[in-house]
N, C-alpha and C positions, 0 to 999 in steps of 0.2 A: 504494500500500500504506500502510495506517495504522500508526502506531507502537503498540506494545502499551501497555496502561495502566500497567504497572510499569516501563516504560523511563524513563531519566533525561530524555528530551526531551518528556515528557508535559506538556501545559499545566496551569497552576494554581500555587498557592503552596505552599512547603514550610513546615513547622512553624517553622523558624528564621526565615524571612522574616516570618511573622505575629508572632512574639515580638519581633523587632526593631522592627516597626511599632508594636506596643503599647508598647514601652519609649519610643520617640520621642514617642508621643502622651501618655504619662504625664509625661514631662519637660516638654512644652509646657503641659499642664494644671497642673502644679505651679508653673511660673513664672507663669502667669496667675493662679492662686490667691494667690500671694505678692504680686503687684502689686495685686490687688484688696483684699487685707487691709491692705496698707500704705496704700492710698488711704482706706480706711474709718477707720483709726486717725488718719491725718492730718486727716481731716474732723472727727473727734471732738475732736482737740486744738485745731483752729482754732475750733470752736464754743465750747469751754470758755474759751479765751483771749478770744474776743469777748465772752462773757458777763461775764468778770472785768473787761474794759475798760469795758463798759457800766455795771457796778456802780460802778466807780471814777469814771466821768464823772458819773453821777447823784448820787453822794455828794458830789462836788466842787460840783455845782450846789446842793445842799442847805445848804452852809456859809453861814451868815449868815441863812438863812431858817429851816430846821428845826434845824440844828446851830449852837450859839453860836459867834460869831466872837470868841474870846478866847484868849489864850495858854494852852497846855496840851496834853495828849495824851488821845486817846480811841481806843477800839478796840471792835470788835464781831465777831459771827460772821455768815457768809453763809448764806443759806437752803439752798443746795445743797452746803454744805461749804466750808471755807476761812475766812479771817479778813480784816478790814481794820483798818488803824491810821491815825490822823490825828494829825499834830503841827502845832500852830500856834504860831509864835514871832514876836516883833517882828523886822522885817526890818532888817538892817544890811548895809552893804557894807564889807568889810574894806579898810583902807587909804585910805578916802575920808571926808571929813567928812560928818556927817549933813546931809541935805537940809533947807533952811530952808522947810519947808512948814507954814504956820500953819493950825491947825484940822483937820489930817488926821493919820492915823497909818498905817503900813504893816505888813502881816503877811505872813510867809512861811508858806505852807501846803504841807505834804508829806503826800500820801495814798498809802498802799501797800496793794494788794490781793493777797493770797496765796491761791492755789487749787492745792493739791498735786495732781499731781506737777509742775506747771508753775512756771516762774520767776515771781517777783513782778512786778507791774506798779506802777510808781510815777509819780504825777502830781504836779507841782510848780506852784504858782501864787503870784503876788504880788498882794495885795489892798490897795488904798488906800481907806480909809474915813474919813468925818468923825469927829472926836473925839466928837461928841454921840451917835453911833451906838454907840460902844464904852464910853463912860463910864456907870457906873450912875446911875440916876435919884436925885436927892437925896430924902432922907426928909422928909416933911412934918410 
């Protein structure tokens, strides 16, 4: 004898079971969407920080070639937003007598690239250059 269609032992799912399954599916999809969006934001942040670092490194390479190697401060704007600032000063070591290097001078170079909303990237370098390269040419 077959059970009647309206009896409680009839095969199939109830509306409550289907709703519970849909809620579980929605929670899983929401977690997946959140992980995916977090990874996209992380990727964008890493790309922006990499671009700022590349700008900083290329600007550091330009010092002495395109940018003058002389004491002072310089700054500029980045093409994609943000700023860079360069500070060049004679290098000294606190608490030590100056090195006895004849014919050369040392400069401390500090370059900072700021690209909001990320923290600034600062590169520091010490350059030793011949005095002839830093002294202005005599007037004739």
